[in-house]
PDBQT receptor file of N, H, CA, C and O in Angstrom, charges set to zero:
ATOM      1  N   MET A   1      14.243 -25.984   7.008  1.00  0.00    +0.000 N 
ATOM      2  CA  MET A   1      15.428 -25.710   7.797  1.00  0.00    +0.000 C 
ATOM      3  C   MET A   1      15.831 -24.240   7.648  1.00  0.00    +0.000 C 
ATOM      4  O   MET A   1      16.166 -23.586   8.636  1.00  0.00    +0.000 OA
ATOM      5  N   GLU A   2      15.799 -23.727   6.433  1.00  0.00    +0.000 N 
ATOM      6  H   GLU A   2      15.527 -24.258   5.631  1.00  0.00    +0.000 HD
ATOM      7  CA  GLU A   2      16.170 -22.328   6.161  1.00  0.00    +0.000 C 
ATOM      8  C   GLU A   2      15.187 -21.367   6.829  1.00  0.00    +0.000 C 
ATOM      9  O   GLU A   2      15.585 -20.331   7.361  1.00  0.00    +0.000 OA
ATOM     10  N   ILE A   3      13.907 -21.718   6.796  1.00  0.00    +0.000 N 
ATOM     11  H   ILE A   3      13.584 -22.560   6.364  1.00  0.00    +0.000 HD
ATOM     12  CA  ILE A   3      12.882 -20.863   7.402  1.00  0.00    +0.000 C 
ATOM     13  C   ILE A   3      13.082 -20.788   8.916  1.00  0.00    +0.000 C 
ATOM     14  O   ILE A   3      12.902 -19.728   9.516  1.00  0.00    +0.000 OA
ATOM     15  N   GLU A   4      13.450 -21.894   9.522  1.00  0.00    +0.000 N 
ATOM     16  H   GLU A   4      13.596 -22.755   9.034  1.00  0.00    +0.000 HD
ATOM     17  CA  GLU A   4      13.683 -21.901  10.971  1.00  0.00    +0.000 C 
ATOM     18  C   GLU A   4      14.855 -20.996  11.333  1.00  0.00    +0.000 C 
ATOM     19  O   GLU A   4      14.805 -20.277  12.331  1.00  0.00    +0.000 OA
ATOM     20  N   ARG A   5      15.902 -21.033  10.525  1.00  0.00    +0.000 N 
ATOM     21  H   ARG A   5      15.943 -21.618   9.715  1.00  0.00    +0.000 HD
ATOM     22  CA  ARG A   5      17.073 -20.188  10.780  1.00  0.00    +0.000 C 
ATOM     23  C   ARG A   5      16.706 -18.717  10.638  1.00  0.00    +0.000 C 
ATOM     24  O   ARG A   5      17.093 -17.897  11.469  1.00  0.00    +0.000 OA
ATOM     25  N   LEU A   6      15.959 -18.380   9.588  1.00  0.00    +0.000 N 
ATOM     26  H   LEU A   6      15.645 -19.046   8.912  1.00  0.00    +0.000 HD
ATOM     27  CA  LEU A   6      15.532 -16.997   9.384  1.00  0.00    +0.000 C 
ATOM     28  C   LEU A   6      14.617 -16.529  10.513  1.00  0.00    +0.000 C 
ATOM     29  O   LEU A   6      14.724 -15.392  10.971  1.00  0.00    +0.000 OA
ATOM     30  N   THR A   7      13.726 -17.398  10.958  1.00  0.00    +0.000 N 
ATOM     31  H   THR A   7      13.639 -18.322  10.587  1.00  0.00    +0.000 HD
ATOM     32  CA  THR A   7      12.826 -17.050  12.058  1.00  0.00    +0.000 C 
ATOM     33  C   THR A   7      13.615 -16.772  13.332  1.00  0.00    +0.000 C 
ATOM     34  O   THR A   7      13.321 -15.821  14.057  1.00  0.00    +0.000 OA
ATOM     35  N   ALA A   8      14.608 -17.599  13.599  1.00  0.00    +0.000 N 
ATOM     36  H   ALA A   8      14.847 -18.371  13.011  1.00  0.00    +0.000 HD
ATOM     37  CA  ALA A   8      15.436 -17.394  14.792  1.00  0.00    +0.000 C 
ATOM     38  C   ALA A   8      16.188 -16.069  14.710  1.00  0.00    +0.000 C 
ATOM     39  O   ALA A   8      16.289 -15.354  15.707  1.00  0.00    +0.000 OA
ATOM     40  N   GLN A   9      16.717 -15.735  13.531  1.00  0.00    +0.000 N 
ATOM     41  H   GLN A   9      16.634 -16.316  12.721  1.00  0.00    +0.000 HD
ATOM     42  CA  GLN A   9      17.428 -14.465  13.361  1.00  0.00    +0.000 C 
ATOM     43  C   GLN A   9      16.491 -13.281  13.558  1.00  0.00    +0.000 C 
ATOM     44  O   GLN A   9      16.847 -12.311  14.228  1.00  0.00    +0.000 OA
ATOM     45  N   LEU A  10      15.296 -13.353  12.980  1.00  0.00    +0.000 N 
ATOM     46  H   LEU A  10      15.006 -14.141  12.436  1.00  0.00    +0.000 HD
ATOM     47  CA  LEU A  10      14.333 -12.260  13.126  1.00  0.00    +0.000 C 
ATOM     48  C   LEU A  10      13.914 -12.085  14.583  1.00  0.00    +0.000 C 
ATOM     49  O   LEU A  10      13.771 -10.959  15.060  1.00  0.00    +0.000 OA
ATOM     50  N   ASN A  11      13.720 -13.186  15.280  1.00  0.00    +0.000 N 
ATOM     51  H   ASN A  11      13.837 -14.101  14.893  1.00  0.00    +0.000 HD
ATOM     52  CA  ASN A  11      13.364 -13.096  16.698  1.00  0.00    +0.000 C 
ATOM     53  C   ASN A  11      14.481 -12.447  17.499  1.00  0.00    +0.000 C 
ATOM     54  O   ASN A  11      14.223 -11.622  18.376  1.00  0.00    +0.000 OA
ATOM     55  N   GLN A  12      15.721 -12.816  17.202  1.00  0.00    +0.000 N 
ATOM     56  H   GLN A  12      15.931 -13.486  16.490  1.00  0.00    +0.000 HD
ATOM     57  CA  GLN A  12      16.861 -12.240  17.921  1.00  0.00    +0.000 C 
ATOM     58  C   GLN A  12      16.964 -10.744  17.649  1.00  0.00    +0.000 C 
ATOM     59  O   GLN A  12      17.164  -9.959  18.576  1.00  0.00    +0.000 OA
ATOM     60  N   HIS A  13      16.829 -10.341  16.380  1.00  0.00    +0.000 N 
ATOM     61  H   HIS A  13      16.666 -10.979  15.627  1.00  0.00    +0.000 HD
ATOM     62  CA  HIS A  13      16.912  -8.920  16.037  1.00  0.00    +0.000 C 
ATOM     63  C   HIS A  13      15.760  -8.146  16.667  1.00  0.00    +0.000 C 
ATOM     64  O   HIS A  13      15.950  -7.018  17.124  1.00  0.00    +0.000 OA
ATOM     65  N   GLY A  14      14.588  -8.728  16.697  1.00  0.00    +0.000 N 
ATOM     66  H   GLY A  14      14.434  -9.643  16.326  1.00  0.00    +0.000 HD
ATOM     67  CA  GLY A  14      13.446  -8.069  17.331  1.00  0.00    +0.000 C 
ATOM     68  C   GLY A  14      13.680  -7.852  18.817  1.00  0.00    +0.000 C 
ATOM     69  O   GLY A  14      13.341  -6.801  19.360  1.00  0.00    +0.000 OA
ATOM     70  N   PHE A  15      14.262  -8.850  19.472  1.00  0.00    +0.000 N 
ATOM     71  H   PHE A  15      14.537  -9.705  19.031  1.00  0.00    +0.000 HD
ATOM     72  CA  PHE A  15      14.568  -8.722  20.895  1.00  0.00    +0.000 C 
ATOM     73  C   PHE A  15      15.597  -7.621  21.122  1.00  0.00    +0.000 C 
ATOM     74  O   PHE A  15      15.466  -6.831  22.056  1.00  0.00    +0.000 OA
ATOM     75  N   GLU A  16      16.627  -7.565  20.265  1.00  0.00    +0.000 N 
ATOM     76  H   GLU A  16      16.734  -8.206  19.505  1.00  0.00    +0.000 HD
ATOM     77  CA  GLU A  16      17.658  -6.535  20.406  1.00  0.00    +0.000 C 
ATOM     78  C   GLU A  16      17.075  -5.144  20.191  1.00  0.00    +0.000 C 
ATOM     79  O   GLU A  16      17.421  -4.212  20.916  1.00  0.00    +0.000 OA
ATOM     80  N   LEU A  17      16.191  -4.991  19.200  1.00  0.00    +0.000 N 
ATOM     81  H   LEU A  17      15.910  -5.749  18.611  1.00  0.00    +0.000 HD
ATOM     82  CA  LEU A  17      15.562  -3.692  18.954  1.00  0.00    +0.000 C 
ATOM     83  C   LEU A  17      14.690  -3.270  20.132  1.00  0.00    +0.000 C 
ATOM     84  O   LEU A  17      14.684  -2.103  20.521  1.00  0.00    +0.000 OA
ATOM     85  N   GLU A  18      13.964  -4.212  20.688  1.00  0.00    +0.000 N 
ATOM     86  H   GLU A  18      13.969  -5.161  20.372  1.00  0.00    +0.000 HD
ATOM     87  CA  GLU A  18      13.105  -3.901  21.836  1.00  0.00    +0.000 C 
ATOM     88  C   GLU A  18      13.950  -3.456  23.025  1.00  0.00    +0.000 C 
ATOM     89  O   GLU A  18      13.592  -2.512  23.729  1.00  0.00    +0.000 OA
ATOM     90  N   HIS A  19      15.062  -4.134  23.245  1.00  0.00    +0.000 N 
ATOM     91  H   HIS A  19      15.353  -4.902  22.674  1.00  0.00    +0.000 HD
ATOM     92  CA  HIS A  19      15.962  -3.792  24.350  1.00  0.00    +0.000 C 
ATOM     93  C   HIS A  19      16.569  -2.407  24.139  1.00  0.00    +0.000 C 
ATOM     94  O   HIS A  19      16.659  -1.621  25.081  1.00  0.00    +0.000 OA
ATOM     95  N   THR A  20      16.984  -2.105  22.908  1.00  0.00    +0.000 N 
ATOM     96  H   THR A  20      16.911  -2.744  22.143  1.00  0.00    +0.000 HD
ATOM     97  CA  THR A  20      17.560  -0.796  22.591  1.00  0.00    +0.000 C 
ATOM     98  C   THR A  20      16.527   0.305  22.790  1.00  0.00    +0.000 C 
ATOM     99  O   THR A  20      16.848   1.355  23.348  1.00  0.00    +0.000 OA
ATOM    100  N   ALA A  21      15.305   0.087  22.348  1.00  0.00    +0.000 N 
ATOM    101  H   ALA A  21      15.045  -0.766  21.895  1.00  0.00    +0.000 HD
ATOM    102  CA  ALA A  21      14.246   1.085  22.510  1.00  0.00    +0.000 C 
ATOM    103  C   ALA A  21      13.965   1.330  23.990  1.00  0.00    +0.000 C 
ATOM    104  O   ALA A  21      13.702   2.465  24.388  1.00  0.00    +0.000 OA
ATOM    105  N   ALA A  22      14.015   0.294  24.795  1.00  0.00    +0.000 N 
ATOM    106  H   ALA A  22      14.228  -0.628  24.471  1.00  0.00    +0.000 HD
ATOM    107  CA  ALA A  22      13.775   0.453  26.228  1.00  0.00    +0.000 C 
ATOM    108  C   ALA A  22      14.871   1.291  26.876  1.00  0.00    +0.000 C 
ATOM    109  O   ALA A  22      14.602   2.046  27.810  1.00  0.00    +0.000 OA
ATOM    110  N   GLU A  23      16.103   1.165  26.392  1.00  0.00    +0.000 N 
ATOM    111  H   GLU A  23      16.322   0.551  25.633  1.00  0.00    +0.000 HD
ATOM    112  CA  GLU A  23      17.208   1.955  26.940  1.00  0.00    +0.000 C 
ATOM    113  C   GLU A  23      17.167   3.393  26.451  1.00  0.00    +0.000 C 
ATOM    114  O   GLU A  23      17.417   4.318  27.224  1.00  0.00    +0.000 OA
ATOM    115  N   LEU A  24      16.852   3.590  25.173  1.00  0.00    +0.000 N 
ATOM    116  H   LEU A  24      16.648   2.839  24.546  1.00  0.00    +0.000 HD
ATOM    117  CA  LEU A  24      16.900   4.932  24.598  1.00  0.00    +0.000 C 
ATOM    118  C   LEU A  24      15.671   5.774  24.918  1.00  0.00    +0.000 C 
ATOM    119  O   LEU A  24      15.758   7.002  24.919  1.00  0.00    +0.000 OA
ATOM    120  N   GLY A  25      14.543   5.155  25.185  1.00  0.00    +0.000 N 
ATOM    121  H   GLY A  25      14.472   4.158  25.184  1.00  0.00    +0.000 HD
ATOM    122  CA  GLY A  25      13.309   5.890  25.442  1.00  0.00    +0.000 C 
ATOM    123  C   GLY A  25      13.441   6.974  26.498  1.00  0.00    +0.000 C 
ATOM    124  O   GLY A  25      13.132   8.132  26.218  1.00  0.00    +0.000 OA
ATOM    125  N   PRO A  26      13.891   6.640  27.707  1.00  0.00    +0.000 N 
ATOM    126  CA  PRO A  26      14.018   7.667  28.747  1.00  0.00    +0.000 C 
ATOM    127  C   PRO A  26      15.015   8.768  28.378  1.00  0.00    +0.000 C 
ATOM    128  O   PRO A  26      14.805   9.931  28.722  1.00  0.00    +0.000 OA
ATOM    129  N   ARG A  27      16.081   8.414  27.692  1.00  0.00    +0.000 N 
ATOM    130  H   ARG A  27      16.251   7.469  27.414  1.00  0.00    +0.000 HD
ATOM    131  CA  ARG A  27      17.072   9.423  27.286  1.00  0.00    +0.000 C 
ATOM    132  C   ARG A  27      16.472  10.397  26.288  1.00  0.00    +0.000 C 
ATOM    133  O   ARG A  27      16.681  11.606  26.391  1.00  0.00    +0.000 OA
ATOM    134  N   VAL A  28      15.731   9.878  25.325  1.00  0.00    +0.000 N 
ATOM    135  H   VAL A  28      15.561   8.896  25.241  1.00  0.00    +0.000 HD
ATOM    136  CA  VAL A  28      15.105  10.741  24.316  1.00  0.00    +0.000 C 
ATOM    137  C   VAL A  28      14.079  11.657  24.974  1.00  0.00    +0.000 C 
ATOM    138  O   VAL A  28      13.979  12.830  24.614  1.00  0.00    +0.000 OA
ATOM    139  N   GLU A  29      13.320  11.140  25.927  1.00  0.00    +0.000 N 
ATOM    140  H   GLU A  29      13.401  10.187  26.219  1.00  0.00    +0.000 HD
ATOM    141  CA  GLU A  29      12.337  11.965  26.633  1.00  0.00    +0.000 C 
ATOM    142  C   GLU A  29      13.018  13.104  27.379  1.00  0.00    +0.000 C 
ATOM    143  O   GLU A  29      12.512  14.227  27.392  1.00  0.00    +0.000 OA
ATOM    144  N   ARG A  30      14.161  12.826  28.002  1.00  0.00    +0.000 N 
ATOM    145  H   ARG A  30      14.572  11.914  27.992  1.00  0.00    +0.000 HD
ATOM    146  CA  ARG A  30      14.901  13.865  28.723  1.00  0.00    +0.000 C 
ATOM    147  C   ARG A  30      15.402  14.939  27.768  1.00  0.00    +0.000 C 
ATOM    148  O   ARG A  30      15.313  16.130  28.067  1.00  0.00    +0.000 OA
ATOM    149  N   ILE A  31      15.927  14.524  26.622  1.00  0.00    +0.000 N 
ATOM    150  H   ILE A  31      16.000  13.557  26.379  1.00  0.00    +0.000 HD
ATOM    151  CA  ILE A  31      16.432  15.481  25.629  1.00  0.00    +0.000 C 
ATOM    152  C   ILE A  31      15.286  16.322  25.080  1.00  0.00    +0.000 C 
ATOM    153  O   ILE A  31      15.432  17.533  24.913  1.00  0.00    +0.000 OA
ATOM    154  N   MET A  32      14.149  15.693  24.799  1.00  0.00    +0.000 N 
ATOM    155  H   MET A  32      14.030  14.709  24.935  1.00  0.00    +0.000 HD
ATOM    156  CA  MET A  32      13.007  16.433  24.263  1.00  0.00    +0.000 C 
ATOM    157  C   MET A  32      12.479  17.449  25.276  1.00  0.00    +0.000 C 
ATOM    158  O   MET A  32      12.083  18.549  24.893  1.00  0.00    +0.000 OA
ATOM    159  N   ALA A  33      12.467  17.096  26.552  1.00  0.00    +0.000 N 
ATOM    160  H   ALA A  33      12.789  16.202  26.863  1.00  0.00    +0.000 HD
ATOM    161  CA  ALA A  33      12.020  18.040  27.579  1.00  0.00    +0.000 C 
ATOM    162  C   ALA A  33      12.940  19.253  27.610  1.00  0.00    +0.000 C 
ATOM    163  O   ALA A  33      12.480  20.377  27.811  1.00  0.00    +0.000 OA
ATOM    164  N   PHE A  34      14.232  19.032  27.415  1.00  0.00    +0.000 N 
ATOM    165  H   PHE A  34      14.605  18.118  27.252  1.00  0.00    +0.000 HD
ATOM    166  CA  PHE A  34      15.196  20.134  27.388  1.00  0.00    +0.000 C 
ATOM    167  C   PHE A  34      14.994  21.002  26.152  1.00  0.00    +0.000 C 
ATOM    168  O   PHE A  34      15.022  22.229  26.248  1.00  0.00    +0.000 OA
ATOM    169  N   LEU A  35      14.793  20.379  24.994  1.00  0.00    +0.000 N 
ATOM    170  H   LEU A  35      14.771  19.382  24.917  1.00  0.00    +0.000 HD
ATOM    171  CA  LEU A  35      14.657  21.134  23.744  1.00  0.00    +0.000 C 
ATOM    172  C   LEU A  35      13.339  21.891  23.645  1.00  0.00    +0.000 C 
ATOM    173  O   LEU A  35      13.234  22.844  22.872  1.00  0.00    +0.000 OA
ATOM    174  N   GLU A  36      12.338  21.488  24.409  1.00  0.00    +0.000 N 
ATOM    175  H   GLU A  36      12.423  20.714  25.037  1.00  0.00    +0.000 HD
ATOM    176  CA  GLU A  36      11.041  22.155  24.347  1.00  0.00    +0.000 C 
ATOM    177  C   GLU A  36      11.002  23.464  25.124  1.00  0.00    +0.000 C 
ATOM    178  O   GLU A  36      10.008  24.187  25.052  1.00  0.00    +0.000 OA
ATOM    179  N   GLN A  37      12.051  23.783  25.858  1.00  0.00    +0.000 N 
ATOM    180  H   GLN A  37      12.858  23.196  25.917  1.00  0.00    +0.000 HD
ATOM    181  CA  GLN A  37      12.093  25.059  26.574  1.00  0.00    +0.000 C 
ATOM    182  C   GLN A  37      12.157  26.188  25.555  1.00  0.00    +0.000 C 
ATOM    183  O   GLN A  37      12.880  26.073  24.565  1.00  0.00    +0.000 OA
ATOM    184  N   PRO A  38      11.411  27.289  25.772  1.00  0.00    +0.000 N 
ATOM    185  CA  PRO A  38      11.315  28.357  24.763  1.00  0.00    +0.000 C 
ATOM    186  C   PRO A  38      12.657  28.943  24.337  1.00  0.00    +0.000 C 
ATOM    187  O   PRO A  38      12.886  29.134  23.143  1.00  0.00    +0.000 OA
ATOM    188  N   LEU A  39      13.537  29.229  25.270  1.00  0.00    +0.000 N 
ATOM    189  H   LEU A  39      13.351  29.074  26.240  1.00  0.00    +0.000 HD
ATOM    190  CA  LEU A  39      14.816  29.840  24.907  1.00  0.00    +0.000 C 
ATOM    191  C   LEU A  39      15.662  28.886  24.070  1.00  0.00    +0.000 C 
ATOM    192  O   LEU A  39      16.314  29.312  23.116  1.00  0.00    +0.000 OA
ATOM    193  N   ILE A  40      15.658  27.630  24.410  1.00  0.00    +0.000 N 
ATOM    194  H   ILE A  40      15.128  27.284  25.185  1.00  0.00    +0.000 HD
ATOM    195  CA  ILE A  40      16.418  26.630  23.651  1.00  0.00    +0.000 C 
ATOM    196  C   ILE A  40      15.829  26.495  22.254  1.00  0.00    +0.000 C 
ATOM    197  O   ILE A  40      16.571  26.441  21.273  1.00  0.00    +0.000 OA
ATOM    198  N   GLY A  41      14.509  26.439  22.151  1.00  0.00    +0.000 N 
ATOM    199  H   GLY A  41      13.906  26.483  22.948  1.00  0.00    +0.000 HD
ATOM    200  CA  GLY A  41      13.857  26.313  20.844  1.00  0.00    +0.000 C 
ATOM    201  C   GLY A  41      14.137  27.495  19.944  1.00  0.00    +0.000 C 
ATOM    202  O   GLY A  41      14.273  27.328  18.732  1.00  0.00    +0.000 OA
ATOM    203  N   ALA A  42      14.227  28.690  20.511  1.00  0.00    +0.000 N 
ATOM    204  H   ALA A  42      14.117  28.825  21.496  1.00  0.00    +0.000 HD
ATOM    205  CA  ALA A  42      14.500  29.882  19.712  1.00  0.00    +0.000 C 
ATOM    206  C   ALA A  42      15.966  29.965  19.316  1.00  0.00    +0.000 C 
ATOM    207  O   ALA A  42      16.294  30.584  18.303  1.00  0.00    +0.000 OA
ATOM    208  N   THR A  43      16.845  29.359  20.089  1.00  0.00    +0.000 N 
ATOM    209  H   THR A  43      16.578  28.857  20.911  1.00  0.00    +0.000 HD
ATOM    210  CA  THR A  43      18.281  29.442  19.833  1.00  0.00    +0.000 C 
ATOM    211  C   THR A  43      18.750  28.399  18.822  1.00  0.00    +0.000 C 
ATOM    212  O   THR A  43      19.763  28.604  18.154  1.00  0.00    +0.000 OA
ATOM    213  N   LEU A  44      18.036  27.296  18.703  1.00  0.00    +0.000 N 
ATOM    214  H   LEU A  44      17.213  27.130  19.246  1.00  0.00    +0.000 HD
ATOM    215  CA  LEU A  44      18.490  26.207  17.830  1.00  0.00    +0.000 C 
ATOM    216  C   LEU A  44      18.703  26.620  16.376  1.00  0.00    +0.000 C 
ATOM    217  O   LEU A  44      19.747  26.275  15.822  1.00  0.00    +0.000 OA
ATOM    218  N   PRO A  45      17.789  27.334  15.718  1.00  0.00    +0.000 N 
ATOM    219  CA  PRO A  45      18.054  27.721  14.323  1.00  0.00    +0.000 C 
ATOM    220  C   PRO A  45      19.314  28.573  14.183  1.00  0.00    +0.000 C 
ATOM    221  O   PRO A  45      20.092  28.381  13.249  1.00  0.00    +0.000 OA
ATOM    222  N   TRP A  46      19.516  29.503  15.099  1.00  0.00    +0.000 N 
ATOM    223  H   TRP A  46      18.884  29.658  15.858  1.00  0.00    +0.000 HD
ATOM    224  CA  TRP A  46      20.714  30.351  15.063  1.00  0.00    +0.000 C 
ATOM    225  C   TRP A  46      21.969  29.498  15.232  1.00  0.00    +0.000 C 
ATOM    226  O   TRP A  46      22.952  29.676  14.513  1.00  0.00    +0.000 OA
ATOM    227  N   LEU A  47      21.928  28.576  16.181  1.00  0.00    +0.000 N 
ATOM    228  H   LEU A  47      21.129  28.431  16.766  1.00  0.00    +0.000 HD
ATOM    229  CA  LEU A  47      23.073  27.721  16.450  1.00  0.00    +0.000 C 
ATOM    230  C   LEU A  47      23.389  26.835  15.247  1.00  0.00    +0.000 C 
ATOM    231  O   LEU A  47      24.557  26.652  14.904  1.00  0.00    +0.000 OA
ATOM    232  N   LEU A  48      22.367  26.291  14.611  1.00  0.00    +0.000 N 
ATOM    233  H   LEU A  48      21.418  26.440  14.890  1.00  0.00    +0.000 HD
ATOM    234  CA  LEU A  48      22.591  25.450  13.431  1.00  0.00    +0.000 C 
ATOM    235  C   LEU A  48      23.203  26.250  12.283  1.00  0.00    +0.000 C 
ATOM    236  O   LEU A  48      24.080  25.752  11.578  1.00  0.00    +0.000 OA
ATOM    237  N   ARG A  49      22.744  27.487  12.090  1.00  0.00    +0.000 N 
ATOM    238  H   ARG A  49      22.031  27.892  12.662  1.00  0.00    +0.000 HD
ATOM    239  CA  ARG A  49      23.334  28.323  11.037  1.00  0.00    +0.000 C 
ATOM    240  C   ARG A  49      24.802  28.580  11.320  1.00  0.00    +0.000 C 
ATOM    241  O   ARG A  49      25.628  28.541  10.408  1.00  0.00    +0.000 OA
ATOM    242  N   ARG A  50      25.134  28.841  12.572  1.00  0.00    +0.000 N 
ATOM    243  H   ARG A  50      24.463  28.873  13.313  1.00  0.00    +0.000 HD
ATOM    244  CA  ARG A  50      26.532  29.094  12.935  1.00  0.00    +0.000 C 
ATOM    245  C   ARG A  50      27.383  27.841  12.742  1.00  0.00    +0.000 C 
ATOM    246  O   ARG A  50      28.512  27.919  12.258  1.00  0.00    +0.000 OA
ATOM    247  N   LEU A  51      26.847  26.713  13.114  1.00  0.00    +0.000 N 
ATOM    248  H   LEU A  51      25.929  26.650  13.506  1.00  0.00    +0.000 HD
ATOM    249  CA  LEU A  51      27.610  25.470  12.971  1.00  0.00    +0.000 C 
ATOM    250  C   LEU A  51      27.849  25.113  11.508  1.00  0.00    +0.000 C 
ATOM    251  O   LEU A  51      28.898  24.571  11.158  1.00  0.00    +0.000 OA
ATOM    252  N   LEU A  52      26.882  25.416  10.664  1.00  0.00    +0.000 N 
ATOM    253  H   LEU A  52      26.030  25.856  10.949  1.00  0.00    +0.000 HD
ATOM    254  CA  LEU A  52      27.000  25.086   9.241  1.00  0.00    +0.000 C 
ATOM    255  C   LEU A  52      27.619  26.221   8.442  1.00  0.00    +0.000 C 
ATOM    256  O   LEU A  52      27.775  26.111   7.226  1.00  0.00    +0.000 OA
ATOM    257  N   SER A  53      27.973  27.318   9.117  1.00  0.00    +0.000 N 
ATOM    258  H   SER A  53      27.846  27.408  10.105  1.00  0.00    +0.000 HD
ATOM    259  CA  SER A  53      28.618  28.484   8.491  1.00  0.00    +0.000 C 
ATOM    260  C   SER A  53      27.794  29.058   7.348  1.00  0.00    +0.000 C 
ATOM    261  O   SER A  53      28.336  29.453   6.317  1.00  0.00    +0.000 OA
ATOM    262  N   ARG A  54      26.495  29.099   7.538  1.00  0.00    +0.000 N 
ATOM    263  H   ARG A  54      26.055  28.778   8.376  1.00  0.00    +0.000 HD
ATOM    264  CA  ARG A  54      25.623  29.685   6.519  1.00  0.00    +0.000 C 
ATOM    265  C   ARG A  54      24.956  30.909   7.117  1.00  0.00    +0.000 C 
ATOM    266  O   ARG A  54      24.266  30.800   8.130  1.00  0.00    +0.000 OA
ATOM    267  N   PRO A  55      25.144  32.052   6.520  1.00  0.00    +0.000 N 
ATOM    268  CA  PRO A  55      24.516  33.262   7.060  1.00  0.00    +0.000 C 
ATOM    269  C   PRO A  55      22.997  33.219   6.885  1.00  0.00    +0.000 C 
ATOM    270  O   PRO A  55      22.469  32.489   6.046  1.00  0.00    +0.000 OA
ATOM    271  N   TYR A  56      22.330  34.001   7.681  1.00  0.00    +0.000 N 
ATOM    272  H   TYR A  56      22.759  34.593   8.363  1.00  0.00    +0.000 HD
ATOM    273  CA  TYR A  56      20.873  34.093   7.599  1.00  0.00    +0.000 C 
ATOM    274  C   TYR A  56      20.485  34.753   6.286  1.00  0.00    +0.000 C 
ATOM    275  O   TYR A  56      20.973  35.838   5.970  1.00  0.00    +0.000 OA
ATOM    276  N   ARG A  57      19.627  34.118   5.531  1.00  0.00    +0.000 N 
ATOM    277  H   ARG A  57      19.232  33.236   5.788  1.00  0.00    +0.000 HD
ATOM    278  CA  ARG A  57      19.220  34.645   4.231  1.00  0.00    +0.000 C 
ATOM    279  C   ARG A  57      17.986  35.517   4.399  1.00  0.00    +0.000 C 
ATOM    280  O   ARG A  57      16.935  35.048   4.837  1.00  0.00    +0.000 OA
ATOM    281  N   ARG A  58      18.123  36.777   4.050  1.00  0.00    +0.000 N 
ATOM    282  H   ARG A  58      18.976  37.158   3.695  1.00  0.00    +0.000 HD
ATOM    283  CA  ARG A  58      16.987  37.691   4.169  1.00  0.00    +0.000 C 
ATOM    284  C   ARG A  58      16.126  37.600   2.922  1.00  0.00    +0.000 C 
ATOM    285  O   ARG A  58      16.622  37.345   1.824  1.00  0.00    +0.000 OA
ATOM    286  N   ARG A  59      14.844  37.811   3.104  1.00  0.00    +0.000 N 
ATOM    287  H   ARG A  59      14.441  38.019   3.996  1.00  0.00    +0.000 HD
ATOM    288  CA  ARG A  59      13.917  37.718   1.974  1.00  0.00    +0.000 C 
ATOM    289  C   ARG A  59      13.689  39.056   1.359  1.00  0.00    +0.000 C 
ATOM    290  O   ARG A  59      12.935  39.170   0.393  1.00  0.00    +0.000 OA
TER     291      ARG A  59
């Protein structure tokens, strides 16, 4: 009886994860296409440093 309940829960969670992945997949692809642009890729480290208030450390 306990195994049947656990199996049903796992099946439900698996279905929910599959549904979530189907919804998020296209959104993630769109974001990745945007981030792969050269200017955006070069700006991200600078933007992250500014957001975290950490100056660029020179070597």
